[in-house]
N, C-alpha and C positions, 0 to 999 in steps of 0.2 A: 765422062767424069771418073768412073771407077777405073778404067784403063789408065787414065792419067795418074790416078791415085797410086796404082801399083808401081808405075814407073818412077814416081817421085819418092815413094817409100823405099824402093830399091836404091835409088840414088843417094838418099839421105843415109841409109844404112851403110852403104859402101864408104861414104865420106866419114861417118862416125867410126867405122871400123878402122880406117887408116889413122884417124886422129887418136884413137885409143891404143894403137899399136898391136891390135889383135889380128889373128890370121883367119878372117872370115871371107876373104876375097873370092876364093874359088866357089864357095857356096852361093855367094851373092851373084856371081856371074851366071851360074846355072839357073838361079831363080829368075834373073833378068831374061835369059833365053826363053824360059817358060812363059814369062809374061808377054814377051814379044809374039809368041805363037798363039796367044789367047788362052793358054792354060791357066787354071787356078793355081795360085801360089799355095804352098804348104808351109805353114808357119807354126813353130813350136816356141812357146814362151814359158818362163817360170816367174812366179810372183810370190813374194813373202808378205805376210800381214799378221797382225796380232791375233791371238787365239780367239778373243772375244769378238773379233771382226770377221771370222771365217764365213759364217752363213751369209752375211751381207755381201762380202766380196765375191762369193760364188754366184750370187744372184747377178751382180754387176758383170762378172765374167761371162755368164750365159748371155746376157743382153749384148755384150760387146761382140762375141763371136757370131751372134745372129746378125748384128748390124753389118758385118763384113762378109757374110756367108756367100755373097754372089761373086766376090773377087778372091777369096782366100779360104782355105780350110785351116782354121786356127785352133790349136789346142793350147790351153793355159794350165800348167801344173801349179796348183796353189799349195804353198807350204806355210807353216807356222813360224813366225819370228816376231818377238815383241819389239815394238818401236824403241823401247829403252835399251835393248841389247843388240840392235841391228848393226851398229857400227863395229862392235867387237867381233861379231860373226862375219861380217863382210870383209873386214880387214885381215881376218885370218887367211883368206885367199879370195881376193876380189874376182879373180878369173872364174872361180867356181860358184860365185854368188848368183842370186836370182837376177833376171833381166830388169825386173821392177820390184822395188822394195820400199816399205814405209819406215820412217825413222823420226826420232825426236829432233827438233830444230837445233839444239845445242851440239849435235854431232856433225853438222854440216861442214865446218872448217876442216875437221880431221878427214872426212870422206873426200873432200875436194883435194886436199893436199896429198892424199894417198892415191889420187887418180881413179877413184872408185865411182865417180859420178860424171855423166855426160851433161854438159850445159844444155839448158833448154834452148838457148840461142842456136846451137848447132843442130837442133831438131826442128827448128822453125818451119822449114820447107815441108817436112812431112806433116806437121800439124795443120798448116794452112791448106794443104791439098784437100783434106776432107772437112775439117772443122770450120775452115774459113777464118780461123783466128790464130794469131801468133803470139809472140812473147808479150807485146804491148797489151793485147786483149786479156791475156791471163793475168797480167799485173793489175789492170784496171778492174777486173771482175772480183778481185779479192781485196781484203783490207790491207791498208798500207803497211801495218806492222807485220802481218803474215808474209807479205812480199819481201819486206826487209829481212825477215828471218830466213827466207829461202834464197837470199842473195849473198854472194861472197865476192869480194873484189869487183864490185859493180856488175856482176854477172849473175843472172838467174840460173840456179842449178837444180831447182826442184819445183814441184807443183804443190802449192798450199792445199792441205786437206782438212785440217781442223784448227780452231783458234781457241781452244778451251783448256790448254794444258798449263793453267795458272792457278793461283789461290786467292782467296778472299775470306770473308767472315760469315759463318753460319751462326745464328743465335736464336734463343727461345724468347719470343716477344712477350710471353706471359711473365717472364722474369726480368728481362732487360728491355728498356725503351730505346727508340732511335737515338735519343740524346745520350743515353748511357753508353751505347756502343760507338759513339763518336770518338772517344779517347780511351786508351788503355787504362789510364788512372781511374776514371769513373767506372769503367766496365768492371775492373777487378774489385773495386770497392763495393759495388752493388752485388757482384757475384758472391763476395765474402759474406755480405749481410744475409743473402739468401741461402747460404750453406752450399753453394755450388762452385764449380771450377770452370776456368777457361783454358783450353788446351791449344798448344802449338808445338810443332817439332822444332827444336833448336839444334839438335845434333845432325845437321844437314846443311851443306853449303848452298843448297837450292833455297832453303827457307831462311837461314840466318843472314844470308846476303842482303835480304830486304832492308834490314836496319842500316846497313852501310850504304846501299844504293840511295836510300832516303836522304842521306847526309852528303851526297855528292861524290862518294867514293866509287871506284870502278874496278872491273876485271876485264881483261882482254887477252887475246892470243898473240904471241910473238910468231915470227915466221917459222921458227923451229917447232912450233906446237906447244911451247911452254906458256905459262900464265904470267901476265903482267898484272900486278895489283898494288894498291897503295893504302891499304887499310891501317897501317901502322903510322901513318903521317897525318896531314892536315888537308881537309877539303872544306866544306861549309862549316864543319865542326871537326874536332880532332877524333882520331880513332879511339882514344881513351874515353872521350865523352860519350861516344856511341856505345861503347862497351858498358860504361856505367849505366846508361839508360836500359840496356838489356838486362843487366844484373838487378836493377830496381824492379823490373817487370818479373823476372824469374824468382825473386825473393818473396813475392807476394804469396800469402797463404792460399789465395784463390787461383794461383797459376799452376797448371799441370804441364810439365815438359813431356809430351808424348813421343814415343819412339816412332821413327819413320815408318809409315805404313800402318800404324796402329790407331789412327784417329777414329776410324769407323767403329772399332771395338769400344773405345772410350765413350763415344757418343751413345752407343747402344747400352752402355752400362747405367745410364741415367745420372751420372755424376756431373755432367756438363750442362752449362747454360749457353756456352759459346765455344767455337773452335775455328781455328784457321785451317782451311783445307780447300779442296777443289771440287769440281763437278762429280768426280767419282764417288764422293760421299753424300751426294744429294739424297739418295734413297734412305740412308741411315739417319740423316738429320731430319728428314721429313717424318719418318716413323717415330723417332725419339721425341721430337718437339711437338708433333701433332698440330693442333690448331695454332700453336705459337711459332710454327716453322717460318723462318725469315732469313734473309741473307743481305749483305751489303758490302761495300768496300771495306778495306782494312782501316782500323782506327788511326788516330794520331798518337804519337808517344812523346815523352818529355826528354829533350836533349839540352843540357846546359840551361835549363829554365824555359826553353822554347817548346812550343807544340809543333811537331814535324809530322807531316803526312807519311805514313808508312808506305813504302813502295812494295813492289813484288816482282817476281820473275815471270815474264810473259812467255809461256812455252807454246809451241805449235807442233803439229804432226805434219810431216811433209812426205811426199812420194817422189822418189828419184829413179832415173834410168841408169843402169850400170854402164859405165864407160866401156866395158869389155863385152857388151851384148853384141851378138852377131845379127840381131834383128832390131837394131836401135830405133828405126823408124816406126815399126809396129809397136815396140815397147813404149815409145812416146805417146802413141795414140791410146794405148791401154792406160798409161799413167794419167793422161788427161781425162779418160772416160770415168775412172774411179774417183776423180776429184772435181768433176765439173758441177755445175749448179744442181742438176738432177740428182747426182750421187750424194752431194752434201745435204740436199733436202731429204733424201731417203735415209741418210745416216742419222739426221736429227729425229725424224719421225720414228725410226725403229729403235734408236739407242740413246736419244737425247744428247747427242754429241754436238758441241758448239761449232758452228760453221765459220769458215774464213770467207766464204763467198758472200759478197755484200747483199745480193738479192735475198738470199736465205736469211742472212744475219738481220736484215731489216724487216723481216716478216712479222706479222702480229703474233704468230705462234712462238717464235724465238724470243721476241721482246717481252712476252708475258711469262716466260719461264723464270722462276725466282732465282735459281742458281746462275743461269746465264746472264740475267740482267745485272746481278751483283758482279759477275766477272767482267762484264762490259764496263761497269762503273770503275772497277779497279784497274782495268787495262789502261786507263788514262794516266796511271802512275806506274805502269809496267815497264820493265827493263828487259831487253833481250840479252840473256846472259851467255857470254863466251868465256870458257875457262878450259885449260888443258887437264890432262889426266892426273897430274900431280896436285891439283887443287883440292880434290874432293876429300881425301882422308884427313889432311890437316884442318880443313874447314869443319868437318864433322867433329873432330877432336876438340877444336876450339868451342864449338857449340855445346858439346857435352860438358866441358869445364864450366860454362855459364849455367847450364841446366842443373848441374850438381852443386852449385854454390861454392866451388873451389876457390873463387876469387871474391874479394870484398870490393864494393864500390869505392871505398876510401883508399884502397891500395893502388894508387896510380902507377907506382913502379912495377908492381906485379902485373897489372893490366898491360902496361907497355911491353913487358917481357913476353907475355903471352901473345900479344899482337906480333911482335918481332919473330917469334917462333913460328906462328901461323904463316906469315908472309915468306919467311925463309923456306919453309917446306913447300908451300903452294907454288912458289916461283922457281923451284929447283929445275935445272935443265932436264930435258927428256933424254933418257939414256938410249 
């Protein structure tokens, strides 16, 4: 079985090298000759992961190299690269990027279009040779939404690793009841009575898009990488009506428009009784709210007199194989190893990271986690967001205008002009 594995790995690596247009053929031929003579292969891989994930990744690397020690001498060089900045670093020079790297799911289209990811389909033979599972098995082992996030043009391009890169509502149950947090109107009124505030980041296209997605508006990517969006038009409601709803929330004396990345500091300040954030702020919320620590899905908000459930952006962390890797078969096995059920179980136990793997996701330990249970409830209303690079700055500026009260809810002409400016900037062609 192991000899067959080496042969299949080499074959898959040679095929992927040709598909990627990279010059690894002579090295692969030498490795193939070594395998045929019964010699161990020598494999060198490079992997990038987030700084906070380094200790866990090194443990997984050690177990990976041990697993294959009888057929190959494998060295894996581990480097630091945040999932949030992976795309920018990889696309600077994809040929110099790591063989295996983690990235946020909204980066997938740009990485695929730039030829920086090898499809998992093309790596299927190498995966099945040892793991006994292929693309269909990887897809069935993970939640459908995480697989959707790892898929582009009906092709799986990455291995789902986490399913917790989304947001929901933390609240202090000694101040607010379950009924209070069911709607923004009631929550803000009760918070004001208690002399507390409710925080949310508005100056971010990741957060403020939730109001528009709730009302049926969309963002998507065009073939050239630019953004298509319709927020200045009509969906279930008009863009003006959605913006008026946002202005009504932001104008409440109990609302705090927090800067992106500053929610944890505001929670720790003691001013808040609720905040929209994600699992990364669970420790801060638990410490600040104490016995009142609770979390749930996002509230409803009032649009044109109707109560509308607030949506959210469902984000995922994925692991991909560089299309320029000269050891793509081995890289695929490593990517699978650090994202499989055992790895996701270990990631949850050590770092409380929300899994995409269904077996881990459905475990009692995960289901009893307050933050992850709230995220799971919110994911029913989650949207996988795709937007090009020109979307983010105009969306942040628009949110800042809302947060600072520069528009009045009664000024429909001003709101429409602001929406038109947003859409014009966000949909600008990629230069």
